[in-house]
C-alpha positions in Angstrom: 128.9 87.2 157.4 126.5 89.0 159.7 122.8 89.9 159.3 121.9 93.4 160.6 118.4 92.5 161.7 117.8 89.8 164.3 117.1 86.4 162.8 117.3 82.8 163.9 120.5 81.3 162.6 120.6 78.1 160.7 123.6 76.2 159.5 124.8 74.8 156.2 127.4 72.5 157.6 129.1 72.2 161.0 132.3 73.7 159.5 130.6 76.6 157.8 129.1 77.8 161.1 132.5 78.5 162.7 133.2 82.2 162.6 130.1 83.3 160.5 126.4 83.7 160.7 124.8 82.0 157.7 122.2 83.9 155.7 120.8 80.9 153.9 118.1 79.8 156.2 116.9 76.5 154.8 119.9 75.5 152.8 121.9 74.4 155.9 119.7 71.3 156.3 121.1 69.7 153.2 124.5 68.3 154.0 123.8 66.8 157.5 120.1 66.0 157.4 120.0 64.2 154.1 121.9 61.0 153.5 124.2 60.4 150.5 121.9 58.0 148.7 119.4 60.9 148.2 121.7 63.2 146.2 119.0 64.3 143.8 116.6 65.2 146.6 119.4 67.2 148.3 120.1 69.0 145.1 116.4 70.0 144.9 116.6 71.4 148.4 119.8 73.3 147.7 118.5 74.9 144.5 115.1 75.8 146.0 116.4 77.0 149.3 119.0 79.2 147.6 116.2 80.8 145.6 114.1 81.4 148.6 116.8 82.8 150.8 118.3 85.1 148.1 114.8 86.5 147.5 114.3 87.1 151.2 117.5 88.6 152.6 118.1 92.3 152.0 121.4 93.7 151.0 121.2 96.1 153.9 121.1 93.2 156.4 124.6 92.0 155.2 127.6 93.4 156.9 130.8 92.6 155.0 133.7 94.8 154.0 133.0 94.1 150.3 129.3 95.0 150.5 129.8 98.1 152.7 132.4 99.3 150.1 129.8 99.0 147.3 127.3 101.0 149.4 129.9 103.6 150.1 131.0 103.9 146.5 127.4 104.3 145.3 127.3 101.1 143.3 124.6 99.8 145.6 122.0 102.6 146.0 119.1 100.7 147.5 120.0 98.8 150.6 116.4 97.4 150.8 117.0 95.3 147.6 117.0 91.6 148.1 120.1 89.7 147.0 118.3 88.6 143.8 117.1 92.2 143.1 120.7 93.5 143.5 122.2 90.9 141.3 119.4 91.6 138.8 120.1 95.4 138.9 123.7 94.8 138.1 122.8 92.4 135.3 120.2 94.6 133.7 122.6 97.5 133.7 125.2 95.3 131.9 127.6 95.4 134.8 128.6 91.8 134.3 131.8 91.9 136.4 130.1 93.6 139.3 127.2 91.1 139.2 129.6 88.2 139.1 131.8 89.4 142.0 128.8 90.3 144.2 127.2 86.9 143.7 130.5 85.1 144.4 131.1 87.1 147.6 127.6 86.2 148.9 127.7 82.5 148.0 131.3 81.2 148.2 132.1 79.6 151.5 128.5 78.8 152.2 127.9 76.0 149.6 129.9 72.8 150.3 132.7 72.2 147.8 131.2 68.9 146.7 128.2 70.8 145.2 128.3 72.8 142.0 125.9 75.7 141.4 125.2 78.6 139.0 122.8 81.6 138.9 121.3 82.6 135.6 119.2 85.6 134.5 117.2 85.0 131.2 119.8 82.4 130.3 122.8 84.6 131.0 125.1 83.0 133.6 125.9 85.6 136.3 128.2 83.4 138.4 128.8 79.7 138.8 131.1 77.1 140.3 132.1 74.6 137.6 133.4 71.8 139.9 132.5 69.1 140.6 131.4 67.4 137.3 127.7 67.4 136.6 126.6 63.9 137.4 123.3 65.0 138.8 121.8 68.5 138.0 118.6 70.2 139.1 117.3 73.8 138.9 114.8 76.1 140.5 113.2 79.0 138.6 111.5 82.2 139.4 110.0 85.1 137.4 110.9 88.6 138.6 109.1 91.7 137.2 111.0 94.9 136.4 114.1 93.1 135.1 115.3 93.1 131.5 118.7 93.3 130.0 119.8 96.8 129.0 116.8 98.2 130.9 117.8 100.1 134.0 115.6 99.4 137.0 115.4 103.1 138.0 115.5 106.3 136.0 113.3 108.1 133.6 111.2 107.2 130.6 109.6 109.7 128.2 106.8 109.8 125.6 106.3 112.5 123.0 103.5 113.7 120.9 103.7 116.3 118.1 101.7 119.4 118.7 102.5 121.3 115.4 104.1 119.9 112.3 104.7 120.9 108.7 103.8 118.1 106.3 104.8 117.5 102.7 101.9 116.2 100.6 100.3 116.4 97.2 96.9 117.3 95.7 95.4 116.3 92.3 92.8 118.5 90.6 91.3 116.2 87.8 89.6 117.1 84.5 87.6 114.2 83.1 86.4 113.9 79.5 84.5 117.0 78.6 84.2 119.4 75.6 82.2 120.9 72.9 80.9 118.0 70.9 81.5 120.2 67.8 81.4 118.5 64.4 81.0 119.9 60.9 81.0 118.4 57.5 82.3 121.6 56.0 85.3 122.0 58.3 83.9 125.1 60.0 85.5 125.9 63.4 83.7 125.8 66.7 85.3 126.2 70.1 84.8 125.4 73.7 85.5 127.2 76.9 86.0 125.2 80.1 86.1 126.8 83.5 87.1 125.0 86.7 87.2 126.2 90.3 89.0 124.5 93.2 90.3 125.3 96.7 93.8 125.2 98.1 94.4 125.1 101.9 95.3 128.4 103.6 99.0 128.6 104.7 100.1 126.0 102.2 103.5 126.6 100.6 103.6 125.2 97.0 106.9 123.6 95.9 105.8 122.3 92.5 102.7 122.7 90.3 102.4 120.8 87.0 99.5 121.1 84.7 99.1 118.0 82.5 97.0 118.3 79.3 95.4 115.5 77.3 93.5 117.2 74.5 91.7 116.3 71.3 92.3 119.4 69.1 93.6 120.2 65.7 97.4 120.5 65.4 97.1 124.1 64.2 94.9 125.2 67.1 97.4 127.9 68.1 94.7 130.1 69.6 94.1 127.8 72.6 94.8 129.6 75.9 95.2 128.4 79.5 94.3 131.1 82.0 95.1 130.6 85.7 93.3 132.8 88.3 91.9 135.5 86.0 95.1 136.4 84.3 97.7 135.7 87.0 99.3 133.3 84.5 98.3 132.9 80.8 99.8 130.3 78.5 99.3 129.5 74.9 99.8 126.4 72.9 103.4 127.5 72.2 104.2 127.4 75.9 103.2 123.7 76.2 105.7 120.9 76.1 103.5 118.9 73.8 103.7 115.4 72.6 101.8 115.4 69.3 100.1 112.5 67.7 102.4 110.2 65.8 100.7 110.7 62.4 100.5 113.9 60.4 97.1 115.5 61.2 96.6 113.6 64.4 94.5 115.5 66.8 95.2 113.6 70.1 98.0 115.3 72.1 99.5 115.2 75.5 101.7 117.8 77.2 102.4 119.7 80.3 103.0 123.1 81.8 105.1 124.2 84.8 102.6 126.5 86.6 104.7 127.3 89.7 103.6 130.7 90.9 100.1 130.4 89.3 98.3 128.7 92.2 96.9 130.6 95.2 95.9 129.7 98.7 92.2 129.7 98.9 90.0 129.8 95.8 91.6 129.2 92.3 90.2 128.9 88.8 91.5 127.6 85.5 90.0 128.6 82.1 90.5 126.9 78.8 89.5 129.1 75.9 89.5 128.7 72.1 89.8 124.9 72.2 89.0 124.0 68.6 89.1 121.0 66.3 88.1 121.5 62.6 85.9 118.7 61.2 85.5 117.0 64.5 84.9 117.9 68.2 87.3 119.5 70.6 87.5 118.0 74.1 89.7 116.9 76.9 90.8 113.3 77.3 91.5 111.5 80.6 94.9 112.6 82.0 94.2 116.3 82.1 95.0 117.3 85.7 96.8 119.7 87.9 99.3 118.1 90.3 100.4 120.2 93.3 103.2 119.3 95.7 103.1 121.5 98.8 103.8 121.8 102.5 101.2 122.6 105.0 101.5 123.5 108.7 99.1 121.5 110.9 98.1 121.6 114.6 97.5 118.1 115.8 94.1 117.5 117.3 94.2 114.8 120.0 90.5 115.0 120.9 89.0 111.6 120.3 86.3 111.4 117.7 84.9 108.8 115.3 83.9 109.7 111.8 81.1 107.7 110.2 79.0 110.2 108.2 80.4 111.5 104.9 79.0 114.2 102.6 80.7 115.6 99.5 79.4 117.7 96.7 81.2 117.2 93.4 80.7 120.1 91.0 80.7 119.9 87.2 83.0 122.3 85.3 81.4 125.2 83.5 81.4 124.4 79.7 80.5 126.8 77.0 80.5 125.5 73.5 80.1 128.0 70.6 79.6 127.6 66.9 81.4 129.4 64.1 80.9 129.3 60.4 78.4 129.5 57.6 77.6 126.0 56.7 75.7 124.0 59.4 78.0 125.1 62.3 76.8 123.6 65.6 77.6 123.5 69.2 77.1 120.9 72.0 78.4 120.3 75.5 79.2 117.0 77.3 81.0 116.2 80.5 81.8 113.2 82.6 81.9 113.5 86.4 83.3 110.7 88.5 82.8 110.0 92.2 83.6 107.1 94.5 81.8 105.0 97.1 83.8 102.9 99.5 83.0 99.2 99.8 81.9 99.5 103.4 79.5 102.4 102.7 75.9 102.0 103.8 72.9 104.4 103.7 74.1 105.7 100.3 72.2 108.7 99.1 73.2 110.5 95.8 71.5 113.5 94.3 72.2 114.9 90.9 71.5 118.4 89.5 72.4 119.4 85.9 71.8 122.9 84.7 71.9 123.9 81.0 71.9 127.3 79.2 70.9 128.1 75.6 69.8 124.6 74.9 68.3 124.0 71.4 65.0 122.1 71.1 66.1 120.2 67.9 63.6 118.5 65.6 64.9 116.6 62.6 63.1 117.7 59.4 63.4 115.9 56.2 66.5 114.2 54.8 69.7 115.4 56.3 71.4 115.0 53.0 68.9 117.2 51.0 69.7 120.6 49.7 67.4 123.6 50.0 68.5 127.0 48.7 72.2 125.8 48.6 72.1 124.5 52.2 71.2 121.3 53.9 67.6 121.7 55.2 68.3 120.5 58.7 71.1 120.3 61.2 70.8 116.7 62.0 73.6 114.4 63.2 74.8 111.5 61.1 77.5 108.9 61.8 80.3 108.3 59.4 78.4 105.6 57.4 75.3 107.7 57.0 73.0 106.0 59.5 71.1 108.1 62.0 72.6 108.1 65.4 71.0 106.8 68.6 68.9 109.4 70.6 68.8 111.7 67.6 65.8 113.7 68.9 67.1 114.0 72.4 68.6 117.3 73.4 69.5 116.2 76.9 70.8 112.7 77.7 72.1 111.6 81.1 73.9 108.3 81.9 74.8 106.9 85.4 77.0 103.8 85.3 75.1 102.5 82.3 74.8 102.6 78.6 71.1 103.1 78.9 70.1 106.8 79.6 68.6 107.7 82.9 67.1 110.8 81.5 66.2 111.6 77.8 64.6 115.0 77.0 63.7 115.7 73.4 61.9 119.0 74.2 64.0 120.9 76.7 63.5 124.4 77.9 66.1 126.9 76.8 67.7 127.0 80.3 66.7 123.7 81.9 67.6 122.3 85.3 67.3 118.5 85.8 67.2 117.0 89.3 67.5 113.4 90.4 66.7 112.5 94.0 68.5 109.8 95.9 65.6 107.4 95.4 65.9 107.9 91.6 69.6 107.4 91.4 69.7 104.4 93.8 69.1 101.7 91.2 72.2 102.8 89.2 74.8 103.2 91.9 77.6 100.8 92.9 80.6 100.6 95.2 83.9 101.9 93.7 84.0 104.5 90.9 80.7 105.8 89.7 80.3 108.0 86.5 77.7 110.5 85.5 77.8 111.6 81.8 75.7 114.6 80.7 75.1 115.6 77.1 73.4 118.8 75.8 72.6 119.0 72.1 75.2 116.3 71.5 75.9 112.6 71.8 79.2 110.8 71.3 81.1 112.7 68.6 78.2 114.6 67.2 76.4 117.8 68.0 73.4 119.9 66.8 73.1 122.9 69.1 72.9 126.6 68.1 75.2 129.5 68.8 75.9 128.5 72.4 75.4 125.3 74.4 76.3 125.5 78.1 76.6 123.2 81.1 76.3 125.8 83.9 78.4 125.7 87.1 79.8 128.4 89.4 80.4 126.7 92.7 81.9 129.7 94.5 79.2 132.3 93.5 76.2 130.0 93.0 76.8 126.7 94.8 73.2 125.5 95.0 72.3 126.7 91.5 75.2 125.0 89.8 75.5 121.5 88.3 76.7 119.0 90.8 76.5 115.5 92.3 76.0 115.3 96.0 77.1 112.0 97.7 76.2 111.0 101.3 77.0 107.7 103.0 77.8 106.1 106.3 80.9 104.1 107.1 81.8 102.0 110.2 83.2 104.4 112.8 86.8 105.3 112.0 89.1 107.3 114.3 92.4 108.8 113.1 93.3 109.9 116.6 96.7 111.6 116.6 97.3 110.8 112.9 98.5 113.0 110.1 97.1 112.5 106.5 99.7 112.4 103.7 99.3 111.9 100.0 102.1 110.7 97.7 102.2 110.0 93.9 104.0 107.6 91.6 104.0 107.6 87.8 103.7 104.4 85.8 106.8 105.2 83.8 108.3 103.0 81.1 106.7 103.3 77.6 103.2 103.9 76.3 101.3 100.7 76.0 97.8 99.4 75.5 98.0 97.7 78.9 100.2 99.3 81.5 101.1 98.4 85.1 102.5 100.1 88.2 103.2 98.9 91.7 103.8 100.8 94.9 104.3 100.2 98.6 103.1 102.2 101.6 106.0 103.5 103.7 106.8 101.8 107.0 105.4 104.8 108.9 101.9 104.3 107.5 99.4 103.4 110.2 96.3 103.1 108.0 95.2 103.6 104.4 93.3 106.5 103.0 91.9 107.0 99.5 93.9 105.7 96.6 93.3 106.6 93.0 94.9 105.7 89.6 95.1 108.6 87.2 94.6 107.5 83.6 96.4 109.5 80.9 95.6 109.0 77.2 96.0 110.8 73.9 93.0 108.8 72.5 90.4 107.1 74.6 87.8 104.4 74.1 86.9 102.3 77.1 89.2 100.9 79.8 89.5 98.2 82.4 91.4 98.7 85.7 92.5 95.9 88.0 94.2 96.0 91.4 95.6 93.4 93.9 98.3 93.3 96.5 101.3 91.0 95.9 99.8 89.6 92.7 101.3 90.3 89.4 99.3 90.7 87.2 96.4 91.7 89.5 93.1 89.9 89.0 90.5 92.0 90.8 88.7 94.1 88.3 87.7 97.4 89.9 86.4 99.4 86.9 85.1 98.8 83.4 83.8 101.4 81.0 80.1 100.8 80.2 79.2 103.8 78.0 80.5 106.2 75.4 83.3 108.4 76.8 83.1 106.5 80.1 86.8 106.9 80.9 87.4 109.1 84.0 90.8 110.6 84.8 90.6 109.3 88.4 89.6 105.7 89.2 89.1 104.7 92.8 91.1 101.8 94.2 89.3 100.0 97.0 91.3 99.4 100.2 90.3 95.8 100.1 92.6 95.2 97.2 95.6 96.8 98.9 98.1 95.8 101.7 99.5 98.4 104.1 102.7 96.5 104.9 105.8 98.2 103.5 107.0 94.8 102.5 104.0 94.3 100.2 103.7 95.4 96.5 100.4 96.8 95.4 99.9 96.1 91.7 97.5 98.1 89.5 97.1 97.7 85.7 95.0 99.6 83.2 94.0 98.5 79.7 92.3 100.3 76.9 89.9 97.8 75.3 89.9 99.7 72.1 93.6 99.4 71.5 94.6 103.0 72.5 97.7 103.6 74.5 97.8 104.1 78.3 100.4 106.8 78.6 103.5 106.4 80.8 102.5 109.6 82.6 99.6 107.8 84.2 100.0 107.7 87.9 98.7 106.4 91.2 98.2 108.8 94.2 97.9 107.1 97.5 96.9 108.6 100.9 97.9 107.1 104.2 98.0 108.2 107.9 101.1 108.6 110.0 101.1 108.4 113.8 102.0 111.7 115.5 103.1 110.3 118.9 105.3 107.7 120.5 105.0 105.9 123.9 107.6 105.3 126.6 111.0 104.1 125.5 114.2 103.1 127.2 115.0 104.1 130.8 117.6 106.8 131.1 119.4 108.3 134.2 117.9 111.8 133.6 114.7 113.1 132.2 116.6 115.2 129.7 118.1 112.1 128.2 114.8 110.3 128.1 113.2 113.4 126.4 115.9 113.5 123.8 115.3 109.8 123.0 111.5 110.4 122.7 112.0 113.2 120.2 114.4 111.0 118.2 111.8 108.2 118.1 109.0 110.7 117.2 111.0 112.1 114.3 111.6 108.5 113.0 107.9 107.8 113.3 107.0 111.0 111.3 109.4 109.9 108.6 110.5 112.1 105.6 107.0 113.4 105.0 106.6 115.5 108.2 108.8 118.1 109.9 108.3 118.4 113.6 107.8 122.0 114.8 106.8 121.5 118.4 106.1 118.6 120.7 104.9 117.8 124.2 107.2 115.6 126.2 105.9 113.4 129.1 108.5 112.0 131.5 108.0 109.5 134.3 110.3 108.2 137.1 110.2 104.4 136.8 111.5 103.6 140.2 108.1 102.6 141.5 107.0 100.8 138.3 108.3 97.3 138.7 106.1 96.0 135.9 107.7 98.3 133.3 110.1 95.6 132.0 110.5 91.9 132.0 109.7 89.7 133.7 113.1 88.0 133.8 113.5 84.3 134.4 115.9 83.7 137.3 117.3 80.2 137.6 119.5 78.5 140.2 121.2 75.3 139.0 122.8 72.9 141.4 124.7 69.7 140.6 126.7 67.0 142.3 
């Protein structure tokens, strides 16, 4: 074997010198210089010197028919490779036979037959001489960057990032408890009109829209109407798939409407009219909501930003309660509004504005049970056992997370506006779900208003003059760089129970958790407790307890601290009505998560086209079933000059005697 560059020749053994120039510079000292009683020392020299020489001599310096043939055939493409690099290139490309034959050709005839040896890459034996038996064995090891099994040393790698996508997600529009507060001893009818506005994203394509209704109304209330977008779709009671109360005369009902084709991109409105309940009050129960499943095109923003300031205005629905009848008909309006505060929130500032129209300044006169001219002398409110109710002279009552009123006004203006500053609300706020409950001319199940009682709200036409809660807070900086927001929903299922439970897992594609809510559905409602915990059945972390009359929101916020993002984890949520009412099987959890929209470099391929195809495949797997890739940006690199891309591999030379 000849070396093409000039080099001082050194010899293995006297016999091995004859007819060949030896490439192993230090190894030749072993057999003659060291005496037989130092076999282990000789083995050390042999292993270490083989490693040094194989990592020094270049393939292009060898001149044998075999190696020249590999160069000519293109199997060896870089003559500047060292012997170890060339063996490693064959090994990493899974060319086992070629690696073995190349190593054998280079080493056989140079190592005395009384020594055994083997060459290993990451524990894989590339070539070895099995004889003689292993009485003494030593090894020399070296790390080499750029080598890894199944990772070609040279070629192309690609990354990919989505630029436009279409995502499949969902959106919940909740109605919490709200209504007329109508009650009458003489079974006179009163009705309530509820008007809600909301926004849908432009360019959304709605696949399914379901309106779920939990209502407290008389079974014969056939005049009730549900009007979507000013007459685009109008439904009556007969159109509803309704589950009535289980007892004749029951007034708590639950049902649903398919409202596909009734929802618009941009501004929408829903109007309940003629909601009545003779002898009691007509109102909505938790579980009334609009669920929309839709797809939305999105252009991915890769500019880096951290969000820490949050500001949201939650608007009340517009409620108009009217009286009807001759004996003591009365109206009244109440509404619960829920908002949430994350556990990590600081600098919390919440302002409240409640606007009323046609509010009666009621003063109780005389005995409610006394007759005068064939009529009761006053429209006062009395509970079922005849005792005067709490706050009987208060025509406006406001609660915030408490059973004690924050505001009581017994002498309101006809069209009052009540405002609470952040300093005034601060003592009543908490992390998690917060509730604000407003009553005009009513409290609990009782009312005492005149012809009309209204909670005024028109967010689109009069945003600052409407009734709302404005929430501001600061969170630790969060960046969703290159991430796509997705919301999915899961029903509790099973049967209706006083205490019901659901569990869900985030998909493997989820990179981080967004907002999570449980949507409570009930035919009758008292007060509830909600608990949540990851991988604990039943969960033990209480996240919400009702504290006041009608304090049961449709949406209850689930703190991220009670959840686990791993797709192997089960997140358990249970809800219980402490008054013994059923939690309906249609209750659900909607959970938001973020999916990464890019992938880094993958395997090495011989062409940039192959690498790009691989990157797109990996990107689609990352996006999962929720997102359809429309366009992407592919980045390809030649990895020839990036030796640290793979590995390092552990190279080992073993020698024995």
